[in-house]
DSSP file (Angstrom, degrees, kcal/mol; ACC not computed):
  #  RESIDUE AA STRUCTURE BP1 BP2  ACC     N-H-->O    O-->H-N    N-H-->O    O-->H-N    TCO  KAPPA ALPHA  PHI   PSI    X-CA   Y-CA   Z-CA
    1    1 A M              0   0    0      0, 0.0    47,-2.9     0, 0.0     2,-0.4   0.000 360.0 360.0 360.0 135.6   10.4  -13.5    7.7
    2    2 A T  E     -A   47   0A   0     45,-0.2     2,-0.4     2,-0.0    45,-0.2  -0.986 360.0-172.7-125.7 138.4   11.8  -12.5   11.1
    3    3 A R  E     -A   46   0A   0     43,-2.3    43,-2.3    -2,-0.4     2,-0.4  -0.980  10.1-161.0-133.6 143.3   11.0   -9.2   12.8
    4    4 A L  E     -A   45   0A   0     -2,-0.4     2,-0.4    41,-0.2    41,-0.2  -0.991   8.1-171.4-125.8 124.1   12.3   -7.5   16.0
    5    5 A D  E     -A   44   0A   0     39,-3.3    39,-2.5    -2,-0.4     2,-0.3  -0.952   7.7-155.3-114.9 133.8   10.4   -4.8   17.8
    6    6 A L  E     -A   43   0A   0     -2,-0.4     2,-0.3    37,-0.2    37,-0.2  -0.803  17.3-174.5-103.5 149.5   11.9   -2.7   20.7
    7    7 A L  E     -A   42   0A   0     35,-2.4    35,-2.2    -2,-0.3     2,-0.3  -0.964  19.7-168.7-143.7 158.7    9.7   -1.0   23.3
    8    8 A A  E     +A   41   0A   0     -2,-0.3     2,-0.3    33,-0.2    33,-0.2  -0.984  33.9 115.4-142.0 143.3    9.8    1.3   26.3
    9    9 A G  E     -A   40   0A   0     31,-2.4    31,-2.6    -2,-0.3     2,-0.3  -0.860  51.7 -79.8-173.6-153.0    6.9    1.9   28.7
   10   10 A A  E     -A   39   0A   0     29,-0.3     2,-0.4    -2,-0.3    29,-0.2  -0.972  18.7-150.5-139.1 151.0    5.6    1.5   32.2
   11   11 A R  E     -A   38   0A   0     27,-2.7    27,-2.5    -2,-0.3     2,-0.4  -0.995  15.2-168.7-124.0 127.5    4.1   -1.2   34.3
   12   12 A Y  E     +A   37   0A   0     -2,-0.4     2,-0.4    25,-0.2    25,-0.2  -0.938   6.0 179.3-117.6 137.2    1.7   -0.3   37.1
   13   13 A F  E     -A   36   0A   0     23,-2.5    23,-2.8    -2,-0.4     2,-0.5  -0.994   9.5-165.4-139.8 130.3    0.5   -2.7   39.8
   14   14 A K  E     -A   35   0A   0     -2,-0.4     2,-0.4    21,-0.2    21,-0.2  -0.973  10.0-169.2-117.2 126.6   -1.9   -2.0   42.7
   15   15 A L  E     -A   34   0A   0     19,-2.8    19,-2.2    -2,-0.5     2,-0.4  -0.948   6.8-178.3-118.7 133.9   -2.1   -4.5   45.6
   16   16 A D  E     -A   33   0A   0     -2,-0.4     2,-0.4    17,-0.2    17,-0.2  -0.999   3.3-172.6-129.2 132.9   -4.7   -4.6   48.3
   17   17 A V  E     +A   32   0A   0     15,-3.0    15,-2.2    -2,-0.4     2,-0.4  -0.994   6.4 176.7-127.3 128.4   -4.8   -7.1   51.2
   18   18 A D  E     -A   31   0A   0     -2,-0.4     2,-0.4    13,-0.2    13,-0.2  -0.995   8.3-178.9-128.3 124.5   -7.5   -7.5   53.8
   19   19 A F  E     +A   30   0A   0     11,-3.3    11,-2.7    -2,-0.4     2,-0.4  -0.989   5.9 174.8-130.5 127.3   -7.2  -10.2   56.3
   20   20 A D  E     +A   29   0A   0     -2,-0.4     2,-0.3     9,-0.2     9,-0.2  -0.998   7.6 167.8-130.9 134.1   -9.7  -11.1   59.1
   21   21 A A  E     -A   28   0A   0      7,-2.3     7,-3.3    -2,-0.4     2,-0.6  -0.998  29.2-139.7-146.8 144.5   -9.4  -14.1   61.5
   22   22 A D  E     -A   27   0A   0     -2,-0.3     2,-0.6     5,-0.2     5,-0.2  -0.926  21.3-178.8-102.4 119.3  -11.1  -15.3   64.6
   23   23 A V  E >   -A   26   0A   0      3,-2.9     3,-2.2    -2,-0.6     2,-0.3  -0.909  60.7 -60.2-121.4 101.8   -8.5  -16.8   67.0
   24   24 A G  T 3  S-     0   0    0     -2,-0.6     0, 0.0     1,-0.3     0, 0.0  -0.461 118.6 -16.8  62.4-125.4  -10.3  -18.0   70.1
   25   25 A A  T 3  S+     0   0    0     -2,-0.3     2,-0.3    -3,-0.1    -1,-0.3   0.506 126.6  76.3 -89.8  -5.7  -12.0  -15.0   71.8
   26   26 A S  E <   -A   23   0A   0     -3,-2.2    -3,-2.9     2,-0.0     2,-0.4  -0.715  67.6-140.2-109.7 159.2  -10.0  -12.4   69.9
   27   27 A K  E     -A   22   0A   0     -2,-0.3     2,-0.5    -5,-0.2    -5,-0.2  -0.905   6.7-151.1-115.5 144.0  -10.1  -11.1   66.3
   28   28 A I  E     -A   21   0A   0     -7,-3.3    -7,-2.3    -2,-0.4     2,-0.4  -0.969  15.4-179.8-115.0 126.6   -7.2  -10.3   64.0
   29   29 A N  E     +A   20   0A   0     -2,-0.5     2,-0.4    -9,-0.2    -9,-0.2  -0.993   4.3 170.9-125.5 130.8   -7.7   -7.6   61.4
   30   30 A Y  E     +A   19   0A   0    -11,-2.7   -11,-3.3    -2,-0.4     2,-0.3  -0.998   2.8 173.6-141.5 137.2   -5.0   -6.6   59.0
   31   31 A S  E     +A   18   0A   0     -2,-0.4     2,-0.3   -13,-0.2   -13,-0.2  -0.998   6.1 158.1-143.8 140.4   -5.1   -4.4   55.9
   32   32 A D  E     -A   17   0A   0    -15,-2.2   -15,-3.0    -2,-0.3     2,-0.3  -0.982  11.6-172.5-156.0 154.9   -2.4   -3.0   53.6
   33   33 A S  E     -A   16   0A   0     -2,-0.3     2,-0.3   -17,-0.2   -17,-0.2  -0.984   1.4-172.7-148.6 157.5   -2.1   -1.7   50.1
   34   34 A E  E     -A   15   0A   0    -19,-2.2   -19,-2.8    -2,-0.3     2,-0.4  -0.987  13.8-149.9-153.1 141.3    0.7   -0.6   47.7
   35   35 A D  E     -A   14   0A   0     -2,-0.3     2,-0.5   -21,-0.2   -21,-0.2  -0.949  16.4-167.9-110.3 133.0    1.1    1.0   44.4
   36   36 A V  E     +A   13   0A   0    -23,-2.8   -23,-2.5    -2,-0.4     2,-0.4  -0.986   7.8 179.2-126.1 125.4    4.0    0.1   42.2
   37   37 A L  E     +A   12   0A   0     -2,-0.5    28,-2.1   -25,-0.2     2,-0.4  -0.989   9.1 174.6-127.7 122.3    5.1    2.0   39.1
   38   38 A D  E     -AB  11  64A   0    -27,-2.5   -27,-2.7    -2,-0.4     2,-0.3  -0.964  28.6-129.9-128.2 141.7    8.1    0.8   37.1
   39   39 A G  E     -AB  10  63A   0     24,-2.1    24,-1.5    -2,-0.4     2,-0.3  -0.712  33.9-166.1 -82.4 142.7    9.7    2.0   33.8
   40   40 A I  E     -AB   9  62A   0    -31,-2.6   -31,-2.4    -2,-0.3     2,-0.3  -0.936  19.5-166.9-132.2 153.8   10.4   -0.9   31.5
   41   41 A I  E     +AB   8  61A   0     20,-2.4    20,-2.5    -2,-0.3     2,-0.3  -0.972  27.0 146.9-130.6 149.8   12.3   -1.7   28.3
   42   42 A G  E     -AB   7  60A   0    -35,-2.2   -35,-2.4    -2,-0.3     2,-0.3  -0.946  31.5-130.2-165.2-176.5   11.9   -4.8   26.2
   43   43 A A  E     -AB   6  59A   0     16,-2.6    16,-2.2    -2,-0.3     2,-0.4  -0.991   6.2-161.3-149.3 152.5   11.8   -6.5   22.9
   44   44 A Q  E     -AB   5  58A   0    -39,-2.5   -39,-3.3    -2,-0.3     2,-0.4  -0.999   8.2-166.7-135.1 135.1    9.6   -8.9   20.9
   45   45 A T  E     -AB   4  57A   0     12,-2.5    12,-2.5    -2,-0.4     2,-0.4  -0.958   3.2-160.8-121.2 143.6   10.7  -11.0   18.0
   46   46 A I  E     -AB   3  56A   0    -43,-2.3   -43,-2.3    -2,-0.4     2,-0.6  -0.988   1.6-167.3-124.1 128.1    8.4  -12.8   15.5
   47   47 A I  E     -AB   2  55A   0      8,-2.7     8,-2.7    -2,-0.4     2,-0.3  -0.955  15.5-147.8-116.9 111.9    9.6  -15.7   13.4
   48   48 A A  E     + B   0  54A   0    -47,-2.9     6,-0.3    -2,-0.6     3,-0.1  -0.626  20.1 179.9 -84.5 133.3    7.1  -16.6   10.6
   49   49 A F  S    S-     0   0    0      4,-2.4     2,-0.3    -2,-0.3     5,-0.2   0.682  74.6 -11.6 -98.0 -26.8    6.8  -20.2    9.5
   50   50 A S  S    S-     0   0    0      3,-1.7    -1,-0.2   -49,-0.1     0, 0.0  -0.829  90.6 -74.6-152.9-171.2    4.2  -19.5    6.8
   51   51 A E  S    S+     0   0    0     -2,-0.3     3,-0.0     1,-0.1    -3,-0.0   0.776 130.9  21.8 -66.0 -25.2    1.9  -16.7    5.8
   52   52 A R  S    S+     0   0    0     26,-0.1    27,-2.2     1,-0.1     2,-0.3   0.752 111.2  70.0-113.9 -34.7   -0.3  -17.4    8.8
   53   53 A W  E     + C   0  78A   0     25,-0.2    -4,-2.4    23,-0.0    -3,-1.7  -0.691  55.2 156.9 -95.8 140.5    1.7  -19.3   11.5
   54   54 A Y  E     -BC  48  77A   0     23,-1.9    23,-3.2    -2,-0.3     2,-0.4  -0.992  36.9-124.2-154.6 158.5    4.5  -17.7   13.6
   55   55 A L  E     -BC  47  76A   0     -8,-2.7    -8,-2.7    -2,-0.3     2,-0.4  -0.848  26.7-162.5 -99.7 143.4    6.5  -18.0   16.8
   56   56 A S  E     -BC  46  75A   0     19,-2.8    19,-2.4    -2,-0.4     2,-0.4  -0.995   7.9-172.5-130.2 133.1    6.6  -15.0   19.1
   57   57 A F  E     -BC  45  74A   0    -12,-2.5   -12,-2.5    -2,-0.4     2,-0.4  -0.994   8.3-179.3-126.1 129.8    9.0  -14.3   21.9
   58   58 A Y  E     +BC  44  73A   0     15,-2.4    15,-2.5    -2,-0.4     2,-0.3  -0.978   6.4 164.3-130.0 140.7    8.6  -11.3   24.2
   59   59 A A  E     +BC  43  72A   0    -16,-2.2   -16,-2.6    -2,-0.4     2,-0.3  -0.977   3.9 173.0-152.2 143.8   10.7  -10.1   27.2
   60   60 A D  E     -BC  42  71A   0     11,-2.2    11,-1.8    -2,-0.3     2,-0.3  -0.973   8.3-167.1-145.1 162.4   11.0   -6.9   29.2
   61   61 A V  E     +BC  41  70A   0    -20,-2.5   -20,-2.4    -2,-0.3     2,-0.3  -0.987  17.5 153.7-146.7 148.9   12.8   -5.7   32.3
   62   62 A G  E     -BC  40  69A   0      7,-2.6     7,-2.4    -2,-0.3     2,-0.3  -0.977  20.8-157.3-164.9 176.7   12.4   -2.6   34.5
   63   63 A T  E     +B   39   0A   0    -24,-1.5   -24,-2.1    -2,-0.3     2,-0.2  -0.951  35.2 112.1-156.3 170.1   12.7   -0.8   37.8
   64   64 A G  E    S+B   38   0A   0      2,-1.8   -26,-0.2    -2,-0.3   -28,-0.0  -0.771  93.0  11.6 160.7-109.1   11.3    2.1   39.7
   65   65 A D  S    S+     0   0    0    -28,-2.1     2,-0.2    -2,-0.2   -27,-0.1   0.803 129.0  56.2 -67.7 -27.8    9.2    1.6   42.8
   66   66 A S  S    S-     0   0    0    -29,-0.2    -2,-1.8     1,-0.1    30,-0.2  -0.637  89.9-122.2 -98.1 162.7   10.3   -2.0   42.8
   67   67 A K  S    S-     0   0    0     28,-1.7     2,-0.3     1,-0.3    29,-0.2   0.910  91.4 -13.6 -67.4 -42.7   13.8   -3.3   42.9
   68   68 A L  E     - D   0  95A   0     27,-1.8    27,-3.3    -5,-0.1     2,-0.4  -0.952  59.5-174.5-160.3 139.5   13.3   -5.2   39.7
   69   69 A T  E     +CD  62  94A   0     -7,-2.4    -7,-2.6    -2,-0.3     2,-0.3  -0.995  15.4 161.3-133.5 144.0   10.4   -6.4   37.5
   70   70 A W  E     -CD  61  93A   0     23,-2.0    23,-2.9    -2,-0.4     2,-0.3  -0.991  14.1-171.4-155.4 157.7   10.6   -8.6   34.4
   71   71 A Q  E     -CD  60  92A   0    -11,-1.8   -11,-2.2    -2,-0.3     2,-0.3  -0.989   2.8-178.0-148.2 154.7    8.4  -10.8   32.3
   72   72 A A  E     +CD  59  91A   0     19,-2.0    19,-2.2    -2,-0.3   -13,-0.2  -0.990   3.7 173.6-149.8 144.2    9.0  -13.2   29.4
   73   73 A W  E     -C   58   0A   0    -15,-2.5   -15,-2.4    -2,-0.3     2,-0.3  -0.924  16.0-158.3-154.5 132.3    6.7  -15.3   27.2
   74   74 A P  E     +C   57   0A   0      0, 0.0    15,-1.8     0, 0.0     2,-0.3  -0.792  28.6 165.8 -96.2 150.8    7.1  -17.5   24.2
   75   75 A G  E     -CE  56  88A   0    -19,-2.4   -19,-2.8    -2,-0.3     2,-0.4  -0.983  34.3-127.1-157.5 167.6    4.0  -18.1   22.1
   76   76 A V  E     -CE  55  87A   0     11,-2.9    11,-2.4    -2,-0.3     2,-0.3  -0.972  29.7-162.7-120.8 138.0    2.7  -19.4   18.8
   77   77 A G  E     -CE  54  86A   0    -23,-3.2   -23,-1.9    -2,-0.4     2,-0.4  -0.871  15.6-156.0-125.7 155.2    0.4  -17.2   16.7
   78   78 A Y  E     -CE  53  85A   0      7,-2.3     7,-2.2    -2,-0.3     2,-0.6  -0.999  18.8-143.1-127.9 128.3   -2.1  -17.6   13.9
   79   79 A R  E     - E   0  84A   0    -27,-2.2     5,-0.2    -2,-0.4     2,-0.1  -0.815  18.4-179.9 -98.7 120.2   -2.8  -14.7   11.6
   80   80 A F        -     0   0    0      3,-3.3     5,-0.0    -2,-0.6    -1,-0.0  -0.225  53.7 -74.8 -94.6-165.3   -6.3  -14.1   10.2
   81   81 A E  S    S-     0   0    0      1,-0.2     3,-0.1    -2,-0.1    -2,-0.0   0.959 121.3  -6.7 -60.7 -55.1   -7.2  -11.2    7.9
   82   82 A K  S    S+     0   0    0      1,-0.1    35,-2.8    36,-0.0     2,-0.4   0.321 128.2  63.2-123.1   3.8   -7.2   -8.4   10.6
   83   83 A V  E     - F   0 116A   0     33,-0.2    -3,-3.3     2,-0.0     2,-0.4  -0.985  57.4-157.9-137.0 140.5   -6.7  -10.4   13.8
   84   84 A D  E     -EF  79 115A   0     31,-2.6    31,-2.5    -2,-0.4     2,-0.5  -0.915   8.2-152.5-111.8 146.1   -4.0  -12.6   15.3
   85   85 A V  E     -EF  78 114A   0     -7,-2.2    -7,-2.3    -2,-0.4     2,-0.4  -0.986  16.5-172.0-115.6 128.0   -4.6  -15.2   18.0
   86   86 A V  E     -EF  77 113A   0     27,-2.5    27,-3.3    -2,-0.5     2,-0.4  -0.978   7.8-175.4-125.7 131.7   -1.6  -16.0   20.2
   87   87 A A  E     +EF  76 112A   0    -11,-2.4   -11,-2.9    -2,-0.4     2,-0.3  -0.968  26.2 121.0-123.0 142.1   -1.2  -18.7   22.8
   88   88 A G  E     -EF  75 111A   0     23,-2.1    23,-2.5    -2,-0.4     2,-0.4  -0.882  56.3 -80.6-168.5-160.5    1.8  -19.1   25.0
   89   89 A Y  E     - F   0 110A   0    -15,-1.8     2,-0.4    -2,-0.3    -2,-0.0  -0.999  38.5-161.6-130.7 130.3    3.2  -19.3   28.6
   90   90 A R  E     - F   0 109A   0     19,-2.9    19,-1.9    -2,-0.4     2,-0.4  -0.904  11.3-170.8-120.2 140.2    3.9  -16.2   30.6
   91   91 A H  E     -DF  72 108A   0    -19,-2.2   -19,-2.0    -2,-0.4     2,-0.4  -0.997   9.1-179.6-127.0 128.1    6.1  -15.5   33.6
   92   92 A L  E     -DF  71 107A   0     15,-3.0    15,-3.0    -2,-0.4     2,-0.3  -0.993   6.6-178.2-128.8 131.4    5.9  -12.1   35.4
   93   93 A A  E     -DF  70 106A   0    -23,-2.9   -23,-2.0    -2,-0.4     2,-0.4  -0.975  16.0-167.3-137.0 145.2    8.0  -11.2   38.5
   94   94 A W  E     -DF  69 105A   0     11,-2.7    11,-2.1    -2,-0.3     2,-0.5  -0.996   6.6-163.7-125.4 135.3    8.5   -8.3   40.9
   95   95 A E  E     -D   68   0A   0    -27,-3.3   -27,-1.8    -2,-0.4   -28,-1.7  -0.984  13.7-176.5-117.4 122.5   11.4   -8.1   43.3
   96   96 A T        -     0   0    0     -2,-0.5     8,-0.2   -30,-0.2   -30,-0.1  -0.751  21.6-164.1-113.2 163.1   11.0   -5.6   46.2
   97   97 A D        +     0   0    0     -2,-0.3     6,-0.1     6,-0.1    -1,-0.1   0.169  66.0  95.6-130.0  17.4   13.4   -4.6   48.9
   98   98 A D  S    S-     0   0    0      4,-0.3     5,-0.1     1,-0.0     3,-0.1   0.675  74.7-143.3 -85.9 -15.1   11.1   -2.8   51.4
   99   99 A G        +     0   0    0      3,-0.2     4,-0.1     1,-0.1    -1,-0.0   0.687  58.5 123.6  65.6  17.2   10.5   -5.9   53.6
  100  100 A D  S    S-     0   0    0      2,-0.4    -1,-0.1     3,-0.0    -2,-0.0   0.134  84.8 -58.9 -89.9-152.4    6.9   -4.9   54.2
  101  101 A T  S    S+     0   0    0      1,-0.1     2,-0.7   -68,-0.1    -2,-0.0   0.897 123.9  60.6 -59.9 -43.3    3.8   -7.0   53.5
  102  102 A F        +     0   0    0    -69,-0.1    -2,-0.4   -87,-0.1    -4,-0.3  -0.789  66.4 159.7 -96.3 114.6    4.5   -7.3   49.8
  103  103 A E        -     0   0    0     -2,-0.7    -6,-0.1     1,-0.3    -9,-0.1  -0.115  55.5 -22.6-108.7-150.8    7.7   -9.1   49.0
  104  104 A D        -     0   0    0     -8,-0.2     2,-0.4    -2,-0.1    -1,-0.3  -0.361  66.1-167.0 -62.8 135.5    8.8  -10.8   45.9
  105  105 A M  E     -F   94   0A   0    -11,-2.1   -11,-2.7    -3,-0.1     2,-0.4  -0.972   9.5-174.2-128.6 141.9    5.9  -11.9   43.7
  106  106 A N  E     -F   93   0A   0     -2,-0.4     2,-0.4   -13,-0.2   -13,-0.2  -0.999   4.1-171.2-135.9 137.4    5.8  -14.2   40.7
  107  107 A F  E     +F   92   0A   0    -15,-3.0   -15,-3.0    -2,-0.4     2,-0.3  -0.997  14.3 168.0-127.8 127.7    2.9  -15.1   38.4
  108  108 A S  E     +F   91   0A   0     -2,-0.4   -17,-0.2   -17,-0.2    -2,-0.0  -0.980  15.9 101.9-137.8 150.0    3.2  -17.8   35.8
  109  109 A G  E     -F   90   0A   0    -19,-1.9   -19,-2.9    -2,-0.3    -2,-0.0  -0.894  63.8 -49.6 160.1 175.2    0.7  -19.6   33.6
  110  110 A P  E     -F   89   0A   0      0, 0.0     2,-0.3     0, 0.0   -21,-0.3  -0.320  49.7-162.3 -69.4 153.2   -0.8  -20.1   30.1
  111  111 A M  E     -F   88   0A   0    -23,-2.5   -23,-2.1     2,-0.0     2,-0.4  -0.969  14.1-165.5-137.4 154.0   -2.0  -17.1   28.2
  112  112 A L  E     +F   87   0A   0     -2,-0.3     2,-0.3   -25,-0.2   -25,-0.2  -0.988  19.5 174.7-138.6 127.0   -4.3  -16.5   25.3
  113  113 A G  E     -F   86   0A   0    -27,-3.3   -27,-2.5    -2,-0.4     2,-0.4  -0.890  23.3-145.3-135.1 163.5   -4.3  -13.2   23.5
  114  114 A V  E     -F   85   0A   0     -2,-0.3     2,-0.5   -29,-0.2   -29,-0.2  -0.997  11.7-160.9-128.3 131.9   -5.8  -11.4   20.5
  115  115 A K  E     -F   84   0A   0    -31,-2.5   -31,-2.6    -2,-0.4     2,-0.5  -0.951   6.6-153.6-113.1 131.9   -4.0   -8.8   18.4
  116  116 A F  E     -F   83   0A   0     -2,-0.5     2,-0.4   -33,-0.2   -33,-0.2  -0.898   7.0-157.0-104.4 132.2   -6.0   -6.4   16.2
  117  117 A R              0   0    0    -35,-2.8    -2,-0.0    -2,-0.5     0, 0.0  -0.911 360.0 360.0-110.0 134.3   -4.3   -4.9   13.1
  118  118 A F              0   0    0     -2,-0.4    -1,-0.1     0, 0.0   -36,-0.0   0.371 360.0 360.0-112.0 360.0   -5.5   -1.7   11.5
């Protein structure tokens, strides 16, 4: 069985930076914050290998307060009676064009999730 789900939504990110340093006899203090809200569209496909095991691929892309945001992750899942456990690798990126404190950001790494089915 193969399934494709389409989605639309929003991604919100709040960043706060506080920096304090002692340089010789002087002190440096810097503080900044930013709120980013982007609309996104995406898709997820699930490819079942058996009644319990499946591959899952997810991707979305969006824009709004940022120039571009996107994420993608492949994963493998195991289906229990009412719960799925999914493990994979996720990459999430924001591209900004304001040239301020917060520039392009990328987050990557392993992920572990739980899905509840009702």
